[in-house]
All heavy atoms as an XYZ file, in Angstrom:
761
protein
N      -6.831    -34.699      9.682
C      -5.715    -35.588      9.883
C      -4.480    -34.763     10.219
O      -4.280    -33.691      9.669
C      -5.503    -36.413      8.601
C      -4.079    -36.776      8.345
S      -3.838    -37.798      6.929
C      -4.062    -39.354      7.702
N      -3.679    -35.282     11.112
C      -2.447    -34.609     11.520
C      -1.273    -35.538     11.248
O      -1.361    -36.745     11.484
C      -2.507    -34.273     13.027
O      -3.654    -33.470     13.272
C      -1.281    -33.510     13.468
N      -0.190    -34.963     10.750
C       1.009    -35.762     10.472
C       2.255    -34.938     10.774
O       2.284    -33.729     10.524
C       1.019    -36.207      9.011
N       3.274    -35.588     11.310
C       4.522    -34.868     11.576
C       5.274    -34.558     10.278
O       5.146    -35.278      9.283
C       5.321    -35.836     12.459
C       4.746    -37.181     12.165
C       3.320    -36.968     11.761
N       6.041    -33.502     10.306
C       6.768    -33.042      9.130
C       7.650    -34.133      8.525
O       7.690    -34.298      7.312
C       7.603    -31.807      9.473
C       8.424    -31.214      8.338
C       7.516    -30.793      7.181
C       9.233    -30.025      8.832
N       8.333    -34.910      9.362
C       9.226    -35.942      8.815
C       8.446    -36.964      7.992
O       8.927    -37.469      6.994
C      10.059    -36.625      9.917
C       9.274    -37.514     10.842
C       9.014    -38.840     10.507
C       8.801    -37.032     12.054
C       8.295    -39.667     11.354
C       8.086    -37.853     12.907
C       7.826    -39.168     12.554
N       7.196    -37.249      8.386
C       6.365    -38.186      7.640
C       5.859    -37.546      6.348
O       5.782    -38.203      5.303
C       5.193    -38.647      8.510
C       4.528    -39.894      7.974
O       5.248    -40.795      7.488
O       3.286    -39.971      8.020
N       5.534    -36.263      6.414
C       5.101    -35.535      5.216
C       6.219    -35.550      4.177
O       5.986    -35.791      2.997
C       4.711    -34.072      5.562
C       3.527    -34.030      6.513
C       4.454    -33.261      4.300
C       2.192    -34.402      5.923
N       7.441    -35.319      4.622
C       8.583    -35.319      3.696
C       8.712    -36.661      2.989
O       8.965    -36.724      1.791
C       9.885    -35.037      4.454
C      10.070    -33.613      4.885
C      11.389    -33.534      5.648
C      11.779    -32.168      6.025
N      13.060    -32.135      6.764
N       8.520    -37.725      3.732
C       8.707    -39.063      3.178
C       7.565    -39.475      2.255
O       7.777    -40.242      1.311
C       8.850    -40.072      4.314
N       6.344    -38.983      2.527
C       5.170    -39.440      1.777
C       4.357    -38.268      1.226
O       3.133    -38.307      1.216
C       4.279    -40.278      2.690
C       4.957    -41.452      3.330
C       4.021    -42.107      4.328
C       4.751    -43.160      5.141
N       3.901    -43.648      6.238
N       5.041    -37.249      0.755
C       4.361    -36.014      0.339
C       3.265    -36.260     -0.690
O       2.156    -35.759     -0.553
C       5.377    -34.991     -0.196
C       4.770    -33.659     -0.514
C       4.307    -32.834      0.498
C       4.643    -33.235     -1.824
C       3.735    -31.603      0.217
C       4.078    -32.009     -2.124
C       3.621    -31.192     -1.101
N       3.548    -37.038     -1.719
C       2.549    -37.252     -2.773
C       1.298    -37.938     -2.231
O       0.186    -37.658     -2.683
C       3.139    -38.026     -3.944
O       3.559    -39.302     -3.540
N       1.473    -38.826     -1.250
C       0.304    -39.476     -0.633
C      -0.574    -38.460      0.097
O      -1.804    -38.506      0.003
C       0.752    -40.562      0.348
C       1.385    -41.764     -0.311
C       1.858    -42.783      0.715
O       1.168    -42.970      1.743
O       2.930    -43.379      0.475
N       0.063    -37.543      0.800
C      -0.703    -36.530      1.538
C      -1.379    -35.540      0.587
O      -2.487    -35.081      0.848
C       0.193    -35.812      2.551
C       0.503    -36.681      3.750
C       1.762    -37.246      3.923
C      -0.472    -36.956      4.700
C       2.043    -38.049      5.012
C      -0.202    -37.766      5.799
C       1.053    -38.308      5.945
O       1.314    -39.116      7.024
N      -0.726    -35.229     -0.509
C      -1.347    -34.359     -1.513
C      -2.581    -35.044     -2.091
O      -3.637    -34.426     -2.259
C      -0.342    -33.967     -2.620
C      -1.058    -33.293     -3.784
C       0.739    -33.055     -2.054
N      -2.481    -36.326     -2.367
C      -3.633    -37.081     -2.883
C      -4.774    -37.071     -1.867
O      -5.944    -36.911     -2.227
C      -3.229    -38.531     -3.229
O      -2.193    -38.484     -4.212
C      -4.405    -39.323     -3.752
N      -4.455    -37.229     -0.587
C      -5.482    -37.163      0.461
C      -6.174    -35.803      0.445
O      -7.397    -35.718      0.556
C      -4.863    -37.411      1.836
C      -4.435    -38.819      2.088
S      -3.706    -38.915      3.744
C      -2.812    -40.435      3.627
N      -5.386    -34.746      0.306
C      -5.959    -33.393      0.263
C      -6.833    -33.226     -0.974
O      -7.913    -32.637     -0.903
C      -4.840    -32.350      0.281
N      -6.396    -33.762     -2.105
C      -7.200    -33.695     -3.328
C      -8.547    -34.381     -3.144
O      -9.545    -33.972     -3.726
C      -6.455    -34.360     -4.495
C      -5.284    -33.572     -5.015
C      -4.481    -34.355     -6.049
O      -4.487    -35.598     -6.031
O      -3.838    -33.680     -6.869
N      -8.565    -35.402     -2.295
C      -9.799    -36.152     -2.030
C     -10.616    -35.562     -0.879
O     -11.561    -36.189     -0.412
C      -9.474    -37.623     -1.754
C      -8.956    -38.316     -2.990
O      -9.376    -38.016     -4.099
N      -8.014    -39.229     -2.815
N     -10.240    -34.377     -0.413
C     -11.047    -33.677      0.587
C     -10.507    -33.653      1.998
O     -11.082    -32.996      2.867
N      -9.439    -34.361      2.268
C      -8.875    -34.354      3.620
C      -8.102    -33.055      3.854
O      -7.531    -32.481      2.930
C      -7.941    -35.544      3.816
N      -8.124    -32.621      5.088
C      -7.287    -31.495      5.508
C      -6.142    -32.107      6.303
O      -6.367    -32.802      7.292
C      -8.082    -30.497      6.382
C      -7.164    -29.421      6.923
C      -9.227    -29.901      5.591
N      -4.925    -31.876      5.858
C      -3.749    -32.467      6.496
C      -3.014    -31.369      7.260
O      -2.479    -30.443      6.662
C      -2.806    -33.122      5.451
C      -1.611    -33.759      6.148
C      -3.555    -34.134      4.596
N      -3.020    -31.493      8.579
C      -2.280    -30.551      9.421
C      -0.875    -31.097      9.615
O      -0.696    -32.246      9.988
C      -2.969    -30.379     10.771
C      -4.328    -29.736     10.673
C      -4.966    -29.516     12.031
O      -4.252    -29.572     13.063
O      -6.173    -29.289     12.059
N       0.119    -30.249      9.364
C       1.519    -30.656      9.483
C       2.058    -30.149     10.817
O       1.931    -28.959     11.122
C       2.356    -30.089      8.323
C       1.770    -30.550      6.986
C       3.818    -30.501      8.460
C       2.360    -29.840      5.784
N       2.630    -31.053     11.596
C       3.180    -30.659     12.889
C       4.705    -30.646     12.839
O       5.331    -31.431     12.124
C       2.717    -31.612     14.009
O       3.178    -32.934     13.716
C       1.215    -31.607     14.153
N       5.246    -29.725     13.599
C       6.700    -29.617     13.746
C       6.961    -29.466     15.235
O       6.428    -28.540     15.862
C       7.191    -28.401     12.961
C       8.677    -28.285     12.844
C       9.024    -27.125     11.912
C      10.502    -26.954     11.770
N      10.838    -25.819     10.910
N       7.708    -30.376     15.805
C       7.957    -30.423     17.249
C       6.639    -30.447     18.031
O       6.492    -29.801     19.063
C       8.825    -29.237     17.692
C      10.138    -29.149     16.960
C      10.407    -28.082     16.120
C      11.096    -30.154     17.093
C      11.607    -27.994     15.434
C      12.298    -30.077     16.404
C      12.538    -29.002     15.584
O      13.732    -28.927     14.896
N       5.649    -31.177     17.493
C       4.375    -31.348     18.188
C       3.380    -30.219     18.033
O       2.276    -30.284     18.552
N       3.733    -29.184     17.295
C       2.855    -28.026     17.119
C       2.454    -27.916     15.641
O       3.307    -28.012     14.762
C       3.584    -26.755     17.552
C       2.757    -25.508     17.442
C       3.534    -24.277     17.896
C       2.719    -23.041     17.677
N       3.466    -21.830     17.935
N       1.144    -27.716     15.377
C       0.689    -27.563     13.998
C       1.249    -26.269     13.422
O       1.079    -25.203     14.004
C      -0.852    -27.544     13.930
O      -1.344    -28.771     14.465
C      -1.337    -27.403     12.498
N       1.924    -26.395     12.270
C       2.576    -25.224     11.670
C       2.126    -24.937     10.248
O       2.359    -23.854      9.733
C       4.105    -25.395     11.670
O       4.440    -26.581     10.956
C       4.662    -25.473     13.088
N       1.491    -25.911      9.596
C       1.061    -25.723      8.210
C      -0.081    -26.687      7.910
O      -0.355    -27.594      8.694
C       2.227    -25.953      7.258
N      -0.709    -26.458      6.751
C      -1.839    -27.284      6.350
C      -1.750    -27.572      4.859
O      -1.345    -26.707      4.078
C      -3.172    -26.549      6.643
C      -4.362    -27.385      6.233
C      -3.271    -26.159      8.102
N      -2.137    -28.772      4.464
C      -2.283    -29.106      3.047
C      -3.784    -29.256      2.794
O      -4.458    -30.037      3.481
C      -1.575    -30.423      2.680
C      -0.085    -30.372      3.015
C      -1.776    -30.732      1.196
C       0.634    -31.695      2.829
N      -4.309    -28.482      1.839
C      -5.714    -28.570      1.465
C      -5.815    -28.643     -0.056
O      -4.862    -28.311     -0.760
C      -6.542    -27.376      1.987
C      -5.996    -26.053      1.458
C      -6.628    -27.392      3.498
C      -6.841    -24.841      1.809
N      -6.974    -29.047     -0.542
C      -7.167    -29.126     -1.990
C      -7.254    -27.725     -2.579
O      -7.569    -26.752     -1.882
C      -8.455    -29.887     -2.308
O      -9.575    -29.120     -1.937
N      -7.018    -27.625     -3.864
C      -7.111    -26.340     -4.555
C      -8.535    -25.814     -4.507
O      -8.759    -24.608     -4.400
C      -6.561    -26.412     -6.002
C      -6.417    -25.014     -6.610
C      -7.442    -27.280     -6.871
C      -5.385    -24.141     -5.953
N      -9.522    -26.716     -4.564
C     -10.924    -26.284     -4.485
C     -11.222    -25.626     -3.150
O     -11.878    -24.590     -3.083
C     -11.874    -27.462     -4.718
C     -11.799    -27.985     -6.129
O     -11.417    -27.276     -7.048
N     -12.164    -29.250     -6.307
N     -10.750    -26.242     -2.066
C     -10.976    -25.663     -0.740
C     -10.230    -24.342     -0.592
O     -10.759    -23.374     -0.046
C     -10.547    -26.639      0.344
C     -10.976    -26.184      1.715
C     -10.992    -27.302      2.737
O     -10.859    -28.473      2.373
O     -11.140    -26.968      3.912
N      -9.020    -24.281     -1.117
C      -8.245    -23.044     -1.072
C      -8.969    -21.922     -1.819
O      -9.098    -20.817     -1.310
C      -6.855    -23.267     -1.673
C      -6.091    -21.990     -1.865
C      -5.538    -21.308     -0.777
C      -5.933    -21.432     -3.137
C      -4.843    -20.123     -0.961
C      -5.245    -20.259     -3.325
C      -4.703    -19.598     -2.229
O      -4.029    -18.425     -2.407
N      -9.461    -22.226     -3.027
C     -10.181    -21.208     -3.805
C     -11.446    -20.749     -3.098
O     -11.784    -19.570     -3.129
C     -10.502    -21.731     -5.207
C      -9.276    -21.777     -6.088
O      -8.330    -21.004     -5.906
N      -9.265    -22.694     -7.037
N     -12.141    -21.679     -2.456
C     -13.345    -21.312     -1.713
C     -12.994    -20.394     -0.548
O     -13.665    -19.387     -0.316
C     -14.041    -22.569     -1.200
C     -15.352    -22.298     -0.506
C     -16.027    -23.577     -0.050
O     -15.424    -24.645     -0.018
N     -17.281    -23.471      0.310
N     -11.945    -20.711      0.173
C     -11.505    -19.847      1.276
C     -11.108    -18.464      0.757
O     -11.445    -17.442      1.351
C     -10.325    -20.486      2.021
C     -10.638    -21.710      2.860
C      -9.347    -22.374      3.315
C     -11.510    -21.338      4.048
N     -10.384    -18.460     -0.356
C      -9.923    -17.202     -0.949
C     -11.111    -16.351     -1.411
O     -11.144    -15.144     -1.197
C      -8.977    -17.506     -2.112
C      -8.209    -16.314     -2.613
C      -7.095    -16.721     -3.560
C      -7.655    -17.330     -4.814
N      -6.670    -17.491     -5.888
N     -12.092    -16.987     -2.038
C     -13.271    -16.266     -2.533
C     -14.116    -15.691     -1.399
O     -14.754    -14.651     -1.547
C     -14.146    -17.178     -3.400
C     -13.487    -17.538     -4.721
O     -12.515    -16.853     -5.113
O     -13.942    -18.517     -5.350
N     -14.145    -16.385     -0.263
C     -14.974    -15.949      0.870
C     -14.229    -15.074      1.866
O     -14.794    -14.666      2.876
C     -15.554    -17.166      1.596
C     -16.547    -17.910      0.744
O     -17.254    -17.317     -0.057
N     -16.591    -19.219      0.892
N     -12.966    -14.778      1.587
C     -12.153    -13.988      2.516
C     -12.655    -12.551      2.588
O     -12.908    -11.913      1.569
C     -10.686    -14.001      2.075
C      -9.826    -13.049      2.867
C      -9.473    -13.345      4.173
C      -9.394    -11.851      2.320
C      -8.691    -12.474      4.915
C      -8.608    -10.971      3.056
C      -8.267    -11.285      4.341
O      -7.508    -10.416      5.074
N     -12.825    -12.077      3.793
C     -13.162    -10.668      4.023
C     -12.172    -10.131      5.045
O     -12.131    -10.620      6.173
C     -14.583    -10.532      4.574
C     -15.617    -10.866      3.572
C     -16.985    -10.473      4.082
N     -17.977    -10.907      3.131
C     -19.135    -11.422      3.447
N     -19.468    -11.564      4.708
N     -19.986    -11.784      2.519
N     -11.396     -9.136      4.657
C     -10.418     -8.593      5.611
C     -11.116     -7.971      6.813
O     -12.218     -7.447      6.700
C      -9.659     -7.540      4.807
C     -10.404     -7.342      3.543
C     -11.367     -8.462      3.379
N     -10.456     -8.030      7.947
C     -11.013     -7.459      9.172
C     -11.012     -5.932      9.103
O     -10.332     -5.333      8.256
C     -10.184     -7.897     10.379
O      -8.904     -7.266     10.353
N     -11.748     -5.322      9.980
C     -11.789     -3.860     10.057
C     -10.383     -3.309     10.292
O      -9.986     -2.329      9.661
C     -12.734     -3.419     11.181
C     -12.703     -1.943     11.429
C     -13.345     -1.069     10.561
C     -12.029     -1.417     12.510
C     -13.311      0.298     10.773
C     -11.987     -0.056     12.731
C     -12.632      0.808     11.865
N      -9.636     -3.937     11.177
C      -8.286     -3.458     11.493
C      -7.385     -3.556     10.265
O      -6.607     -2.645      9.980
C      -7.693     -4.239     12.690
C      -6.231     -3.895     12.906
C      -8.500     -3.972     13.946
N      -7.507     -4.639      9.502
C      -6.723     -4.790      8.272
C      -7.054     -3.679      7.297
O      -6.157     -3.059      6.709
C      -6.991     -6.160      7.630
O      -6.616     -7.176      8.562
C      -6.210     -6.326      6.340
N      -8.349     -3.413      7.100
C      -8.770     -2.351      6.185
C      -8.315     -0.980      6.690
O      -7.901     -0.126      5.910
C     -10.294     -2.362      6.007
C     -10.817     -3.588      5.300
C     -10.272     -3.720      3.902
C     -11.045     -2.880      2.925
N     -10.570     -3.016      1.542
N      -8.373     -0.764      8.000
C      -7.933      0.498      8.585
C      -6.433      0.700      8.363
O      -5.997      1.780      7.962
C      -8.257      0.530     10.081
C      -7.948      1.806     10.825
C      -8.770      2.972     10.282
C      -8.215      1.622     12.316
N      -5.652     -0.342      8.572
C      -4.208     -0.245      8.345
C      -3.889     -0.009      6.877
O      -2.970      0.740      6.547
C      -3.496     -1.495      8.866
C      -3.403     -1.519     10.373
O      -3.375     -0.479     11.024
N      -3.379     -2.706     10.935
N      -4.652     -0.630      5.991
C      -4.476     -0.411      4.553
C      -4.757      1.049      4.196
O      -4.002      1.678      3.464
C      -5.431     -1.335      3.789
C      -5.307     -1.291      2.299
C      -6.321     -2.236      1.646
O      -6.261     -3.442      1.939
O      -7.155     -1.755      0.860
N      -5.845      1.589      4.738
C      -6.196      2.999      4.506
C      -5.086      3.904      5.041
O      -4.675      4.860      4.380
C      -7.522      3.334      5.191
C      -7.804      4.792      5.262
C      -8.311      5.576      4.275
C      -7.564      5.653      6.384
N      -8.401      6.870      4.712
C      -7.953      6.947      6.001
C      -7.068      5.450      7.666
C      -7.856      8.035      6.860
C      -6.978      6.535      8.516
C      -7.363      7.806      8.110
N      -4.580      3.582      6.235
C      -3.533      4.407      6.845
C      -2.264      4.407      5.988
O      -1.626      5.440      5.808
C      -3.223      3.889      8.248
C      -2.319      4.787      9.042
C      -2.150      4.264     10.459
C      -1.200      5.126     11.238
N      -0.971      4.601     12.579
N      -1.895      3.240      5.437
C      -0.710      3.161      4.570
C      -0.908      3.992      3.307
O       0.005      4.659      2.840
C      -0.429      1.710      4.183
C       0.383      0.942      5.188
C       0.883     -0.381      4.624
N      -0.172     -1.225      4.079
C      -0.937     -2.042      4.793
N      -0.764     -2.117      6.090
N      -1.864     -2.777      4.218
N      -2.126      3.950      2.739
C      -2.389      4.673      1.495
C      -2.467      6.180      1.697
O      -2.021      6.942      0.845
C      -3.706      4.196      0.877
C      -3.644      2.831      0.258
C      -4.993      2.454     -0.331
C      -4.969      1.070     -0.928
N      -6.310      0.672     -1.419
N      -3.065      6.613      2.801
C      -3.341      8.041      2.989
C      -2.422      8.733      3.974
O      -2.393      9.954      4.024
C      -4.786      8.250      3.479
O      -4.917      7.687      4.788
C      -5.788      7.641      2.533
N      -1.715      7.965      4.776
C      -0.901      8.573      5.815
C      -1.669      8.762      7.109
O      -1.142      9.259      8.089
N      -2.942      8.393      7.115
C      -3.741      8.496      8.339
C      -4.284      9.890      8.551
O      -4.298     10.732      7.649
N      -4.733     10.135      9.767
C      -5.300     11.430     10.122
C      -4.199     12.450     10.401
O      -3.149     12.111     10.942
C      -6.164     11.306     11.386
C      -7.387     10.401     11.318
C      -8.045     10.315     12.688
C      -8.374     10.882     10.294
N      -4.480     13.703     10.054
C      -3.556     14.771     10.423
C      -3.697     15.006     11.925
O      -4.632     14.521     12.566
C      -3.899     16.052      9.664
O      -5.141     16.563     10.123
N      -2.793     15.759     12.501
C      -2.853     16.052     13.933
C      -4.166     16.750     14.272
O      -4.816     16.413     15.269
C      -1.655     16.938     14.337
O      -0.449     16.258     13.968
C      -1.651     17.205     15.822
N      -4.588     17.683     13.432
C      -5.839     18.398     13.668
C      -7.034     17.447     13.587
O      -7.924     17.474     14.447
C      -6.002     19.524     12.646
C      -7.263     20.328     12.835
C      -7.392     21.406     11.784
C      -8.731     22.129     11.971
N      -9.059     22.998     10.890
N      -7.065     16.596     12.560
C      -8.166     15.640     12.411
C      -8.225     14.676     13.594
O      -9.296     14.380     14.113
C      -8.011     14.834     11.117
C      -8.247     15.638      9.863
C      -7.829     14.889      8.608
O      -6.854     14.106      8.665
O      -8.478     15.099      7.579
N      -7.055     14.219     14.043
C      -7.010     13.306     15.178
C      -7.527     13.984     16.434
O      -8.293     13.396     17.201
C      -5.596     12.771     15.409
C      -5.524     11.857     16.603
C      -5.955     10.543     16.500
C      -5.067     12.320     17.832
C      -5.930      9.705     17.597
C      -5.040     11.480     18.937
C      -5.471     10.176     18.815
O      -5.445      9.349     19.905
N      -7.132     15.226     16.652
C      -7.584     15.971     17.823
C      -9.098     16.156     17.809
O      -9.762     15.945     18.827
C      -6.886     17.330     17.872
O      -7.336     18.072     18.970
N      -9.650     16.521     16.646
C     -11.103     16.690     16.522
C     -11.826     15.366     16.773
O     -12.835     15.319     17.467
C     -11.465     17.229     15.138
C     -11.049     18.662     14.919
C     -11.233     19.123     13.469
O     -11.649     18.310     12.617
O     -10.951     20.302     13.207
N     -11.299     14.290     16.227
C     -11.893     12.965     16.403
C     -11.859     12.562     17.870
O     -12.846     12.083     18.436
C     -11.146     11.953     15.540
C     -11.654     10.557     15.668
C     -12.895     10.205     15.154
C     -10.884      9.577     16.274
C     -13.369      8.908     15.263
C     -11.354      8.286     16.383
C     -12.592      7.949     15.882
N     -10.719     12.761     18.510
C     -10.561     12.411     19.923
C     -11.520     13.212     20.800
O     -12.155     12.669     21.710
C      -9.115     12.661     20.347
O      -8.923     12.307     21.690
N     -11.659     14.511     20.509
C     -12.581     15.347     21.280
C     -14.026     14.886     21.104
O     -14.809     14.872     22.058
C     -12.449     16.817     20.876
C     -11.142     17.422     21.333
O     -10.514     16.937     22.271
N     -10.698     18.476     20.665
N     -14.385     14.512     19.888
C     -15.736     14.015     19.623
C     -15.995     12.733     20.397
O     -17.059     12.571     20.995
C     -15.942     13.764     18.110
O     -15.726     14.992     17.421
C     -17.328     13.249     17.817
N     -15.030     11.835     20.406
C     -15.193     10.592     21.161
C     -15.371     10.873     22.647
O     -16.211     10.264     23.307
C     -13.991      9.668     20.955
C     -13.873      8.993     19.602
C     -12.603      8.148     19.552
C     -15.081      8.130     19.300
N     -14.586     11.802     23.170
C     -14.686     12.149     24.583
C     -16.065     12.717     24.892
O     -16.702     12.335     25.873
C     -13.587     13.164     24.971
O     -12.311     12.580     24.679
C     -13.656     13.521     26.439
N     -16.547     13.644     24.032
C     -17.884     14.219     24.247
C     -18.959     13.145     24.183
O     -19.868     13.102     25.014
C     -18.164     15.307     23.222
C     -17.465     16.632     23.512
C     -18.046     17.758     22.673
N     -18.040     17.499     21.243
C     -17.022     17.755     20.427
N     -15.917     18.289     20.905
N     -17.095     17.486     19.147
N     -18.873     12.274     23.188
C     -19.867     11.204     23.055
C     -19.850     10.283     24.265
O     -20.898      9.854     24.738
C     -19.634     10.392     21.783
C     -20.038     11.148     20.539
O     -20.755     12.142     20.605
N     -19.568     10.679     19.399
N     -18.669      9.980     24.764
C     -18.564      9.114     25.931
C     -19.231      9.776     27.133
O     -19.956      9.136     27.880
C     -17.095      8.815     26.236
C     -16.898      7.857     27.377
C     -15.435      7.545     27.584
C     -15.250      6.606     28.750
N     -13.848      6.368     29.044
N     -19.010     11.091     27.305
C     -19.625     11.807     28.418
C     -21.142     11.836     28.270
O     -21.872     11.634     29.225
C     -19.074     13.237     28.488
C     -17.620     13.299     28.913
C     -17.001     14.674     28.714
O     -17.690     15.593     28.216
O     -15.820     14.826     29.042
N     -21.624     12.067     27.062
C     -23.065     12.159     26.825
C     -23.737     10.814     27.039
O     -24.733     10.710     27.753
C     -23.360     12.670     25.396
C     -22.945     14.133     25.269
C     -24.827     12.490     25.042
C     -22.969     14.655     23.838
N     -23.203      9.778     26.430
C     -23.878      8.481     26.433
C     -23.584      7.633     27.656
O     -24.213      6.604     27.847
C     -23.558      7.711     25.151
C     -24.151      8.391     23.946
C     -23.334      8.974     22.987
C     -25.524      8.487     23.788
C     -23.872      9.624     21.884
C     -26.076      9.132     22.694
C     -25.242      9.686     21.746
O     -25.788     10.328     20.667
N     -22.660      8.035     28.494
C     -22.401      7.259     29.684
C     -23.065      7.857     30.916
O     -22.972      7.317     32.003
C     -20.888      7.125     29.928
O     -20.321      8.390     30.205
N     -23.781      8.987     30.758
C     -24.481      9.575     31.901
C     -25.631      8.671     32.310
O     -26.204      7.954     31.506
C     -25.009     10.970     31.541
O     -26.072     10.859     30.616
N     -25.942      8.702     33.578
C     -26.977      7.812     34.100
C     -28.359      8.424     33.950
O     -29.352      7.775     34.178
C     -26.688      7.474     35.545
C     -25.410      6.675     35.684
C     -25.134      6.260     37.074
C     -23.814      5.512     37.067
N     -23.443      4.887     38.227
N     -28.412      9.675     33.568
C     -29.699     10.324     33.382
C     -30.294      9.903     32.044
O     -29.596      9.601     31.091
C     -29.511     11.848     33.391
C     -28.994     12.391     34.704
C     -28.774     13.892     34.639
O     -29.439     14.538     33.817
O     -27.948     14.382     35.388
N     -31.603      9.948     31.991
C     -32.286      9.622     30.752
C     -32.064     10.747     29.753
O     -32.110     11.922     30.090
C     -33.780      9.459     31.008
O     -34.456      9.291     29.798
N     -31.801     10.391     28.523
C     -31.571     11.372     27.483
C     -32.895     11.891     26.910
O     -32.922     12.889     26.212
C     -30.724     10.797     26.348
C     -29.317     10.394     26.739
C     -28.633      9.700     25.564
C     -28.511     11.587     27.175
N     -33.992     11.209     27.181
C     -35.277     11.583     26.594
C     -36.234     12.054     27.627
O     -36.647     11.711     28.540
C     -35.855     10.416     25.793
C     -34.916      9.952     24.718
C     -34.127      8.842     24.881
C     -34.782     10.679     23.537
C     -33.254      8.430     23.900
C     -33.930     10.266     22.552
C     -33.169      9.142     22.741
């Protein structure tokens, strides 16, 4: 179900009750969906099943450790370049 923000403001408790009963209420602002009202059960299920993306985990690691040193980055980059040359050749490797 979709409802404009002005209607949500006027009938908030009704929309919360709908969400408690399993409805997903999308809130629109100027015709664009900007928020959602869902039940606590659905929220907990989403939260329990959440798995951060590889990029999120990589950024978290980078914040904690400072990332690769210049030497480590250079070695990694060289390895990638070598692997690309090896595995992109048209000749059979075997």
